[in-house]
N, C-alpha and C positions, 0 to 999 in steps of 0.2 A: 507486633501488629502495626501495619502501615496505615497512615491516614492521608487523605488528599492534601491537606495543608502541609504535611511533612514532605511529601513527594514534590510539591510545587516549590516549597522553600529551598529544598536541595537543588532543584532544577535551576532556580534563579541564581543560586550561588555558583553553579557551573557556568552559566551563560555570562556571568560578569567577566569571566576570563577569555571567552572565545566566541562571543555572540556573532560577530560578522562572518567568521568561518562557518559557524553553525548555520547561519542564514544562507550562505552559498550552497552548502551541502543540502539543506532542505529544499532550496529552489531547484536544484538539479533533479532531485527525487520527484518533486512535483511536476517538473517539465517532462520527465520520462514517463511518469505515470498517467499523464493526461492524454486524451485523444479527442479529436474533433467530433462533434455530434454526427451521427449517421445522416446521410442525405435522405430526405423524405421525398418520395416520388409518388405523386398521385396522378392517375390517368383516367380520363373519361372519354370513351369512344362511342360515337353515335353513327349508326348506319344511315341516318338521314342526311348526313353531310359528308364531305370528302376531306375531313381533317380530324386531327386529334386535338382535344383540349387538355393540355398538360400543364401541371403546375410543378415547378421545381423549387424546393426550399433547400438552402437559404438564398437561392438566386432570385426568387420572387419574380420569375418571368412567366408570362402567360403567352403561349405560342399556339397559333392556329396554322400549322404548316404541314404539308404532305409528308415531310421527312421527320416530323416530331417524334414518331415512334422510334425511329432508328437513333435519334439523338438521345431520347430517353434511355434506350438500351445501353448506349455508350456510358451515360452517367451512372446507370445502375451497375454496370460492370466495373467502372472506376471506383464506386463506393465499396463494392465487394472486395476488390483487390486492396484498397486502402485499409479495410477492416482486417484482412488477412495479414497485411504488413504490420499493423499495430498489434495484432495478436501474437505474432512471432517476436516482435520487439519486447512485448510484455514478458514473454516466457524466458527469452535468452538474455535480455539486457535489463529491463526494469526490475524484475524480481531479484536478480543478483545484486543490483545496485541498492535495492531496499535493504537487503541483508548487510551490505557494506555500510549503509547509513546507520543501521542499528549498532553495528560494531563501532563506528565512529563516535556515536553519542555515549556508548558505554565506556569507551576508552577516555573520552573527554571528562568523565567523572573524576579521573585521577591525574589528569594533566592535559597538555596540548597535543591531541592526536593529530597526526599529519593528514592533510587533505587526501592523500593517496589511499587512505583507509576506506574511503567510499567505494573504491574499485578493487578491494582486497579479494573478492570472490573470483575475479578474472585472473587467469594464469595460475590459479590454485588447482592442485590435482583433484580437489573435491568439488570443483566447479559443477560438474555434471550431477553430482549428488544434490547440490544446492538447487539446481534447475529442476531436478526430478521432484524433490520434496516440496518445493514451493508450488510447482504445478499441481501436484496431488492435493495439497492443502486447498488451493483455490477450486479445484475440481470438486472435491468433497463438499465444500461449502456451497458451491453452485447447485450440486445435485440435491443436497438437503433443502436448499431454498425453494426447490420445486414443490416441496410439501407445504404449501401455504405460508412460505416466507419465514415464519417463526422458528422452525427447526434450523434453518440456515443461519439465522441470527445467533441462536444458541451455539451452533458449531463454530461460528466465527469467534465467539468469546472462548470457547473451549480450546481452539487452536491459536489463541492470541499470542502465545509465547514461541510459536514455531520458528519465526524468522530470527528471533533473538537467540534461540538455542543453536540455530545454524550459524549465526554470527559468532558464537563462542566456540562451537565445535562443528565445523562443516562436514565432518566425517560421520556424524551420527546417522544411522539408518533411519528410514522414514517411519517405521513402526515404533522405534524408540523415541523419536522426536514427538510423535503424536501422543504417545503414552505419557511422556514427561509433561507436555503442555496440558493434557487433561488433568493430571495429578496436581500440577502447580495452580491451575485455575479452579480446582474443586473448592467450592464454598466461597469463591472470590468473584464470581461472574457479576453479581448484582453490584458489588462495590466498584468493579471496573466500569460497568455501565454508567453508574453515577459519576465516576471520574470523567468519562467521555462527555456526559451531559454538561459538566462544569465548564467545558470549553466552548459551548454553544454560543454564549454571549460574545466572547472574543471573536469567534468566526463570523457571527452576524454583523458585528461592527465593522469587521474587515471587508465584508461584501458591500457595505454601504459606500466604500471608497473604490468601487469598480474592481473588487477582489484584490487590489494591491495591498490593502491593509492586512488581509488574511495571510499573505506571504510572510509578513514580519512576525506573525504569531506562531508559525509552525516550528521555529527552533525551540520555543518555550514548550510546545506540545510534545515534540520529539524528546526533549530533555526530560520531561516529566515521565514519559513512557519508559525511558531508560531507567529512571529511578524505580518505576513499577517492576520492571524485570529484575532489578537488583533485589527488591523485596521478595519477589517470587523465588528467586534463586536461593536466597537465605532461608526461605521456608523449606525448599526442597532439601537443603542440607540438614535443617533442624529435624525434619521428620524422617530422614534417612532414605529418601527415594532417589537421591543422587549424591555425588561427592566430588571432590576436587580432582579426582583422577578422570572422571567423565567430563566434568565442566572445569577445565583447568584454569579458567580465569582469563581475563583480557590483558593484553600487554599494557604495561604502564610506561608512560612517557614523562 
């Protein structure tokens, strides 16, 4: 039986050996996973005057020009294209990097994992399987979130182990990954939720320093979640829903 204090104690032990490398890995994941806020475009057109009254955020420009509509259309198109680019990057780059990050933190539990572990999904024959499974996970969570949000939160916790399972065995088919994650998190969702809440204070303090402080907390959070997966993996072996043939273990350095 795992406890929050045990996971966090183990995470601190790991970070004593490789904190700065873990910080770099966490920063890259945060960088690839972030995207600028969508451009907010508000238009007010009046037939009594010969101009558009347009407000562009974050540009904070108020323009009363005949060509304001065309300019607004340009920025709307730019915002749409930018959103598409970030969507593609998320699917084909950010998600595989997240899987690589999970593998890095799992391997760091037993030694100094190389930085290249972060990009281990790329060049792997199972890369497309990783892309597909991560896309389906996010899609399913999104679709469930349309049902008044709560079902989406539930599914997010139910599929919490998906990326770690792919980090350990990227060849697992999507239905088996989802099945294992559901079984691993059965009866554990509330405890995982409380674990998430326990980091709120750290993240809040980090945001007080213009979010810079929060960056330094993420290695600790990621290392703790790696310990959580190790506990869920041990549970899976103990109750017989998986074994070392399916989850062959992480490389030890």
